[in-house]
C-alpha positions in Angstrom: 27.9 15.4 6.0 26.2 12.0 5.5 25.9 9.5 8.4 28.3 6.7 8.4 25.7 4.1 7.2 25.4 5.9 3.9 28.6 4.3 2.7 28.0 2.1 -0.2 27.0 -1.5 0.9 27.1 -4.3 -1.6 24.1 -6.6 -1.9 24.1 -9.7 0.2 22.3 -13.0 -0.2 20.9 -13.6 2.9 7.0 -32.8 2.3 4.4 -34.0 1.0 1.2 -32.0 0.5 -0.8 -34.1 3.1 -2.5 -32.3 5.8 -1.4 -32.8 9.4 -2.9 -31.4 12.5 -2.4 -27.6 12.8 -2.0 -25.5 15.9 -4.9 -24.9 18.3 -8.2 -23.5 17.0 -8.9 -19.9 16.6 -10.0 -18.2 19.9 -13.7 -18.5 20.8 -14.2 -14.7 20.6 -12.9 -14.6 17.0 -15.0 -17.4 16.0 -18.1 -15.8 17.6 -17.3 -12.5 15.7 -17.1 -14.5 12.4 -20.5 -16.1 13.0 -21.9 -12.6 13.6 -20.4 -11.4 10.3 -21.7 -14.5 8.4 -25.2 -13.9 9.8 -25.3 -10.3 8.8 -23.8 -10.9 5.4 -24.2 -14.7 4.6 -23.5 -14.5 0.8 -20.4 -12.5 0.9 -19.6 -9.3 -1.1 -22.2 -9.9 -3.8 -25.4 -9.3 -1.8 -27.4 -6.1 -2.5 -26.1 -3.0 -0.9 -22.3 -3.8 -0.9 -21.5 -1.6 -4.0 -17.8 -1.8 -4.9 -16.6 -2.5 -1.4 -15.4 -6.1 -0.9 -16.8 -8.0 2.2 -18.8 -5.9 4.7 -21.3 -3.4 3.3 -21.6 0.2 4.8 -24.9 -0.5 6.5 -23.5 -3.8 8.0 -20.6 -1.9 9.4 -23.0 0.2 11.4 -24.7 -2.8 13.1 -23.5 -4.1 16.4 -22.8 -7.6 15.0 -20.8 -6.1 12.1 -19.0 -3.8 14.3 -18.1 -6.6 16.8 -16.7 -8.7 14.0 -14.6 -5.8 12.5 -13.3 -4.8 15.9 -12.4 -8.4 16.7 -10.5 -8.8 13.4 -8.7 -5.5 13.9 -7.5 -6.4 17.4 -3.7 -5.9 17.5 -3.4 -3.3 14.8 -1.2 -0.3 15.5 -3.5 2.3 17.2 -5.6 -0.3 18.8 -2.5 -1.7 20.7 0.6 0.2 21.6 3.8 -1.8 21.7 6.8 -0.1 23.4 9.4 1.5 21.1 12.6 -0.5 21.5 16.3 0.3 21.0 17.5 -1.3 17.7 20.7 -2.1 19.5 18.7 -5.0 21.1 18.7 -6.7 17.7 21.8 -9.0 17.9 21.4 -10.8 14.6 20.9 -9.7 11.0 17.2 -8.8 10.8 17.1 -8.5 6.9 17.2 -12.3 6.3 14.1 -12.0 4.1 15.6 -9.3 1.8 14.0 -6.3 0.4 11.3 -5.7 -2.3 9.5 -3.0 -4.2 6.1 -2.9 -5.9 3.3 -1.3 -7.7 5.4 1.4 -9.5 3.7 4.8 -10.2 5.1 7.7 -12.2 6.5 9.5 -9.1 6.3 6.7 -6.5 7.2 3.3 -5.6 6.4 1.0 -2.5 9.4 -0.4 -0.6 9.1 -3.4 1.7 11.1 -5.3 4.2 10.5 -7.3 7.3 12.7 -7.6 10.3 13.3 -11.3 11.0 16.6 -12.3 12.7 15.1 -15.9 13.0 12.5 -16.2 10.3 11.8 -19.9 11.2 10.5 -19.0 14.7 7.2 -17.5 15.8 7.9 -13.8 16.3 11.0 -14.0 14.1 13.4 -13.8 17.0 12.4 -10.3 18.0 10.9 -9.0 21.3 7.4 -7.7 21.2 8.1 -4.0 20.5 8.4 -1.5 17.7 11.7 -0.6 16.0 12.7 2.5 14.0 14.0 1.7 10.6 15.7 4.3 8.3 15.4 4.0 4.6 17.0 5.8 1.6 16.5 5.9 -2.1 19.3 6.8 -4.4 20.0 7.5 -8.1 23.0 5.2 -8.1 24.0 1.9 -6.4 26.7 3.5 -4.3 24.3 5.9 -2.8 26.2 9.0 -3.7 23.2 10.8 -5.1 20.4 10.4 -2.6 16.8 11.1 -4.0 14.8 10.5 -0.8 15.3 9.3 2.7 13.3 8.9 5.8 12.4 6.7 8.7 9.5 4.3 9.4 8.4 2.1 12.3 8.2 -1.7 12.2 5.3 -2.7 14.4 5.0 -6.1 16.0 1.3 -6.0 15.1 2.4 -6.3 11.5 5.1 -8.9 12.3 7.7 -6.1 12.0 7.1 -5.7 8.3 7.5 -2.3 6.6 5.5 -0.8 3.7 7.0 2.6 2.7 5.3 4.6 0.0 8.1 6.9 -1.3 6.9 9.8 -3.4 8.5 12.7 -5.2 10.5 10.6 -7.6 11.1 11.1 -11.3 9.0 8.9 -13.7 10.5 6.2 -15.8 13.8 5.9 -14.0 15.8 3.4 -12.1 16.5 3.9 -8.4 18.3 1.9 -5.7 17.1 1.6 -2.0 18.0 0.1 1.3 17.1 0.0 5.0 18.9 0.3 8.2 18.1 -0.5 11.9 20.8 -0.2 14.6 24.0 -1.5 13.1 22.3 -3.6 10.5 22.0 -2.6 6.9 19.8 -4.4 4.4 20.8 -5.6 0.9 20.5 -3.1 -1.8 17.3 -3.3 -4.0 16.8 -1.9 -7.4 13.5 -0.5 -8.6 12.0 1.6 -11.4 9.2 4.1 -11.5 6.5 4.1 -14.2 6.4 6.6 -17.0 4.0 9.6 -17.0 0.5 8.7 -18.1 0.8 10.5 -21.4 4.3 9.5 -22.3 5.1 7.7 -25.4 7.0 4.6 -24.3 9.1 2.9 -26.8 9.3 -0.5 -25.1 8.0 -2.2 -21.9 9.4 -5.4 -20.6 7.7 -7.4 -17.9 8.1 -11.0 -16.7 5.2 -13.3 -15.7 5.7 -15.7 -12.8 3.3 -17.9 -10.7 3.0 -21.1 -8.7 6.1 -21.6 -6.6 5.6 -24.6 -4.3 8.6 -24.8 -2.1 8.2 -28.5 -1.5 8.3 -29.2 -5.2 11.7 -27.9 -6.0 14.1 -25.0 -6.2 13.3 -21.4 -7.3 16.0 -21.5 -10.0 13.7 -19.8 -12.5 13.7 -16.7 -10.1 17.5 -16.6 -10.3 17.4 -16.3 -14.0 14.5 -13.8 -13.9 16.6 -11.7 -11.6 19.2 -11.3 -14.3 16.7 -10.2 -17.0 16.4 -6.5 -18.1 12.8 -5.8 -17.0 10.6 -2.9 -16.0 8.5 -5.0 -13.6 7.5 -8.6 -12.7 3.8 -9.7 -12.6 3.3 -12.5 -10.1 0.1 -14.2 -10.9 -0.7 -16.1 -7.8 0.2 -19.2 -5.7 3.1 -17.3 -4.2 3.1 -19.9 -1.5 1.4 -23.2 -0.7 -0.5 -24.1 2.4 0.6 -27.8 2.3 3.1 -29.3 4.8 6.8 -29.1 4.1 8.9 -31.9 5.6 12.3 -31.7 7.2 14.1 -32.2 4.0 12.2 -29.6 2.0 10.2 -32.1 0.0 11.6 -32.5 -3.6 14.5 -30.3 -2.6 15.9 -33.3 -0.6 18.1 -31.2 1.7 21.2 -32.9 3.0 22.8 -29.9 4.6 19.9 -28.8 6.8 16.7 -29.8 8.5 13.6 -27.7 8.4 11.7 -27.3 11.8 8.7 -29.6 12.4 6.5 -26.5 12.6 6.5 -26.4 8.7 5.3 -29.9 8.5 1.6 -29.1 8.9 -1.1 -27.3 6.8 -1.2 -23.4 7.5 -4.5 -22.3 9.1 -3.6 -19.6 11.7 -1.9 -16.2 11.3 1.2 -17.4 13.0 1.5 -20.4 10.7 0.9 -18.2 7.5 3.5 -15.8 8.8 6.1 -18.6 9.3 5.4 -20.0 5.9 6.2 -16.6 4.3 9.4 -16.7 6.3 10.4 -20.0 4.8 9.6 -18.9 1.2 11.2 -15.5 1.4 14.4 -17.1 2.9 15.0 -18.7 -0.5 17.9 -16.8 -2.1 16.7 -17.0 -5.7 13.3 -15.4 -4.7 15.0 -12.8 -2.7 17.3 -12.0 -5.7 14.2 -11.5 -7.9 12.5 -9.2 -5.5 15.7 -7.1 -5.1 16.2 -6.8 -8.9 12.7 -5.7 -10.0 9.5 -4.1 -8.7 6.7 -6.8 -8.4 3.1 -6.3 -9.2 1.2 -9.2 -7.3 -2.1 -10.8 -7.3 -3.1 -14.1 -5.5 -4.7 -17.3 -6.5 -6.0 -20.0 -4.1 -3.0 -21.5 -2.4 -2.1 -18.3 -0.5 -5.2 -19.3 1.6 -6.5 -22.8 0.6 -6.7 -24.9 -2.5 -9.6 -24.1 -4.7 -11.6 -22.0 -2.3 -14.3 -19.8 -3.9 -15.3 -16.6 -2.1 -16.4 -17.7 1.4 -16.6 -21.4 0.4 -13.7 -23.7 1.6 -12.5 -26.6 -0.3 -13.6 -29.0 2.4 -16.5 -29.3 4.8 -15.5 -27.1 7.7 -17.5 -24.6 9.8 -18.0 -21.3 7.8 -16.7 -19.2 10.7 -13.5 -21.2 10.9 -12.8 -20.7 7.2 -13.6 -17.0 7.4 -11.0 -16.7 10.2 -8.5 -18.7 8.1 -9.2 -16.4 5.2 -8.7 -13.3 7.4 -5.3 -14.8 8.7 -4.1 -15.6 5.2 -5.1 -12.2 3.8 -3.3 -10.3 6.6 -0.1 -12.4 6.3 -0.2 -11.9 2.5 -0.3 -8.1 2.9 2.3 -8.1 5.6 4.8 -9.9 3.5 4.3 -8.4 0.0 5.1 -4.9 -1.4 1.6 -3.7 -1.5 0.2 -0.3 -0.8 -2.1 0.9 2.0 -5.4 0.6 -0.1 -4.6 -3.2 -0.2 -4.3 -3.6 3.6 -7.1 -6.1 4.4 -10.0 -5.4 6.7 -10.7 -8.7 8.5 -11.5 -11.4 5.9 -11.7 -8.9 3.0 -9.0 -7.3 0.9 -9.3 -5.0 -2.1 -6.6 -6.5 -4.3 -7.9 -5.6 -7.8 -6.3 -2.3 -9.1 -5.1 -0.5 -12.2 -1.5 0.5 -13.3 -0.5 2.6 -16.3 2.6 2.6 -18.2 2.4 5.7 -20.4 0.2 5.5 -23.4 1.6 1.9 -24.2 0.0 -0.3 -21.6 -2.8 -0.4 -19.1 -2.8 -3.3 -16.6 -6.1 -4.2 -14.8 -4.9 -6.6 -12.1 -7.8 -9.0 -11.3 -8.8 -11.1 -8.2 -10.6 -14.2 -9.5 -10.8 -15.9 -6.1 -12.4 -13.6 -3.4 -15.7 -12.8 -5.1 -16.5 -15.8 -7.3 -19.4 -18.2 -7.1 -18.7 -21.7 -6.0 -17.4 -24.1 -8.5 -20.1 -26.2 -10.2 -20.4 -30.0 -10.1 -18.0 -30.5 -7.2 -15.0 -28.8 -8.7 -12.3 -30.5 -10.8 -12.7 -31.5 -14.5 -16.4 -32.1 -15.2 -18.9 -32.2 -18.0 -20.4 -28.7 -18.5 -24.1 -28.3 -17.8 -26.8 -26.0 -16.5 -25.1 -25.3 -13.2 -21.8 -24.2 -14.8 -23.5 -22.3 -17.6 -26.0 -20.3 -15.4 -26.1 -16.6 -16.4 -25.8 -15.3 -12.9 -22.6 -17.1 -12.0 -19.7 -14.7 -11.5 -15.9 -15.0 -11.5 -15.1 -11.4 -10.5 -18.2 -10.2 -8.7 -20.4 -7.4 -9.9 -18.3 -4.6 -8.4 -15.0 -5.8 -9.9 -16.6 -6.6 -13.3 -18.1 -3.2 -13.5 -14.9 -1.6 -12.4 -13.0 -3.5 -15.1 -15.4 -2.5 -18.0 -15.6 1.1 -16.9 -11.8 1.3 -16.9 -11.8 0.0 -20.4 -14.2 2.7 -21.6 -11.7 5.4 -20.4 -8.5 3.5 -21.5 -6.3 5.4 -24.0 -3.6 2.6 -23.9 -2.3 0.8 -27.0 -2.3 -2.6 -25.1 -4.8 -3.6 -22.5 -3.7 -6.3 -20.3 -5.4 -8.5 -17.6 -3.0 -10.0 -15.1 -5.1 -12.7 -13.4 -5.1 -16.3 -12.2 -6.9 -19.1 -14.1 -7.1 -20.1 -17.7 -9.4 -17.8 -19.6 -9.8 -19.5 -23.0 -11.9 -22.5 -23.5 -9.8 -25.6 -22.9 -11.4 -29.0 -23.5 -9.5 -32.0 -22.3 -10.4 -34.3 -25.3 -11.9 -33.7 -28.8 -15.5 -34.5 -29.4 -18.7 -34.5 -27.5 -17.5 -36.3 -24.3 -15.1 -33.6 -23.3 -14.7 -32.1 -19.8 -13.8 -28.6 -18.7 -12.0 -27.3 -15.6 -14.7 -26.0 -13.3 -12.1 -23.9 -11.4 -11.2 -21.9 -14.6 -13.3 -19.5 -16.7 -14.6 -22.6 -18.4 -16.7 -23.1 -15.2 -18.0 -19.5 -15.6 -18.7 -19.1 -19.3 -21.5 -16.4 -18.7 -18.9 -14.3 -16.8 -16.3 -14.7 -19.5 -18.8 -13.7 -22.2 -19.7 -10.6 -20.2 -16.0 -9.6 -20.0 -15.5 -10.1 -23.7 -18.6 -8.3 -24.6 -17.5 -5.5 -22.4 -14.1 -5.2 -24.1 -15.8 -5.1 -27.5 -18.3 -2.4 -26.3 -15.3 -0.3 -25.1 -13.5 -0.6 -28.4 -10.6 -2.6 -26.9 -8.7 -3.9 -29.9 -5.5 -5.2 -28.3 -6.5 -7.3 -25.4 -4.1 -9.7 -23.8 -5.0 -11.9 -20.8 -2.1 -12.9 -18.5 -2.6 -16.2 -16.7 -0.9 -18.4 -14.1 -2.2 -21.4 -12.1 -1.8 -24.3 -14.7 1.9 -25.2 -14.2 2.4 -25.2 -18.0 3.0 -22.5 -20.7 0.1 -21.8 -23.1 -0.6 -19.4 -25.9 -4.4 -19.2 -26.8 -6.2 -17.1 -29.3 -9.5 -15.7 -27.8 -12.4 -16.3 -30.1 -15.7 -14.7 -30.5 -17.2 -18.1 -31.1 -15.3 -21.0 -29.5 -17.1 -23.6 -31.6 -16.0 -22.1 -34.9 -12.2 -22.1 -35.5 -12.7 -19.6 -38.4 -14.5 -17.1 -36.0 -13.1 -13.7 -35.4 -10.2 -13.6 -32.9 -10.7 -10.9 -30.3 -7.6 -11.2 -28.2 -4.9 -13.4 -26.9 -4.0 -15.2 -23.7 -0.5 -15.9 -22.4 -0.3 -18.4 -19.6 3.0 -18.7 -17.9 4.3 -21.9 -16.4 5.1 -22.5 -12.8 8.3 -21.6 -11.1 8.5 -25.0 -9.4 5.0 -26.4 -8.8 4.7 -29.8 -10.4 8.3 -30.7 -10.0 10.3 -31.3 -13.1 8.3 -30.9 -16.4 8.6 -32.0 -19.9 8.4 -30.1 -23.2 5.5 -32.2 -24.5 3.3 -33.6 -21.7 1.3 -36.8 -22.4 -1.8 -34.8 -23.5 0.0 -32.5 -25.8 -1.3 -33.7 -29.1 -4.7 -34.3 -27.7 -4.9 -30.8 -26.3 -4.1 -29.3 -29.6 -6.7 -31.4 -31.4 -9.4 -30.5 -28.9 -8.6 -26.7 -28.9 -8.0 -25.3 -32.4 -7.3 -21.9 -30.9 -4.3 -23.2 -28.9 -1.0 -21.9 -30.4 1.6 -23.0 -27.9 2.0 -25.5 -25.1 5.1 -26.4 -23.1 5.2 -28.3 -19.8 8.5 -27.3 -18.3 9.0 -25.0 -15.3 10.0 -21.4 -15.8 8.6 -17.9 -16.5 7.6 -15.6 -19.4 9.0 -12.4 -20.7 6.6 -10.1 -22.5 8.0 -7.2 -24.5 5.4 -4.5 -25.6 6.1 -2.1 -28.2 3.7 0.3 -30.1 3.0 -2.1 -32.9 3.9 -5.5 -31.4 3.8 -7.6 -28.3 6.2 -10.6 -28.0 6.0 -13.4 -25.4 9.2 -15.4 -24.8 8.6 -18.5 -22.8 11.7 -19.3 -20.6 12.1 -22.8 -19.4 14.4 -24.7 -16.9 15.0 -28.4 -17.4 14.8 -29.4 -13.8 13.9 -27.9 -10.3 14.6 -30.8 -8.1 18.3 -30.0 -8.2 19.7 -26.4 -7.9 21.5 -24.4 -10.6 19.7 -25.5 -13.7 20.3 -23.5 -16.9 17.5 -21.5 -18.8 16.5 -21.7 -22.4 13.7 -20.1 -24.5 11.1 -22.8 -25.3 9.3 -20.8 -27.8 8.1 -17.3 -28.7 4.8 -15.8 -29.9 4.1 -12.4 -31.5 1.0 -10.3 -31.4 0.5 -7.4 -34.0 -1.3 -4.3 -32.8 -4.8 -4.1 -34.4 -4.7 -7.6 -35.6 -5.7 -9.9 -32.7 -4.1 -13.4 -32.5 -0.8 -15.2 -31.9 1.9 -15.9 -34.5 4.9 -18.1 -33.9 8.3 -16.4 -34.1 
């Protein structure tokens, strides 16, 4: 006989970017540990001896300074501190205010996520400092009549009462439904899908691309429409949240029915502040709906930590140890609040986010991290004239370890389509025609030698259907990738699909002011639209189609959605064609 809670439960819906003073500085012992780590490993993960491991090398870990740093960053993890197990009956308000999520689907497994937060706008989320048992179950139907798997997990205060449940023993390529329970409280129902077997012939794969969702710039209406799409997965390409202050009225949302607490009206720097910011973002009903509807595959860009940081280099002139602590706080809060597996759990200021997912013989996704291992931007960041500094051969976007991992993975790939979910514009993108042009130093244009190595690696591996998937730019682009950027007639070696922002940039326009100029300056540009929205990518054996969805406004809720344009790729014939 099933327990009473297994009855079917319907799903429920649960400023200005100017820096203001944040909460008190990091404790002195953590700053000292960060200084030790920087002295032992000043250049970050690309110094000799680190191999493929991000951050601290094996030899460094064995030194007293390195050990002190790692132990300091690890303080408070389950196992190093033991919070008392508390009775869930002590939870007096609904703890599932942030909804549920799933991610990184495998053929027989999926990752389930939730976080207990009765009061998500308060430090500690309204829970006492103790651990709580949480039951979970996965079913073949949304009424939970056919249970596939069930179990129990513990929500630890050291992880802000978040849960990451790796469910195994599932069937490949099928839809499942899931939910959580603690005490008398039952979560909304989530829907997820496992990946096909590695050798399976997959007729069709549909994924959505999303990025850049500044809360203070508008409503997440695009996520509401994305939740209604028929998808296998959502690829979130970064800037899931922004570190900037959010005023009482929610910035461009201009709330009249509520007032956000003043604790959001400051830039995030500490672990407590990043956790609160995720509580704000994940309380949005449209974002919760998207997570409940589809499994997410996530990577970050810069704003999850700080605008335009590069490796261990902050945007502004702050002490290195302070930024390293900020990065450690941001990375930990990111993992706590996303449906990511255990190998992605950070170790202090380092987090192995790049990883590979397969969808039968149809598609291989190599999820990249273009932020944690990169060289510093040349010429002071921004749009600059290219020169010897930006064009230096040794400059890296991915770091040596990730770059080698990517190309090695291509050599063993048997997929029809090889896709690179990543953050910043890959194709060359000049701002104006002619010799006086500038390039974005934060994008791959600021790292042309690294881009050339990636394209050469794809060619050496025999990759014929290369598609780069991009966020960051708050507009939708379609680019052909060229063997020679200076020759429009040169061979096309792949395609790039850049999805626009969910809300960042506020209301957009179909043809921004530089629309004609950008087409003239970049003959390989095939599509450009400046409205907010997302992209649906449909992969089949012989074709790949990108449909650019757009919403006309985000500063008011409830906008409709339309298809701004569509592009088609033919397998074996690289390049984009209008539909």
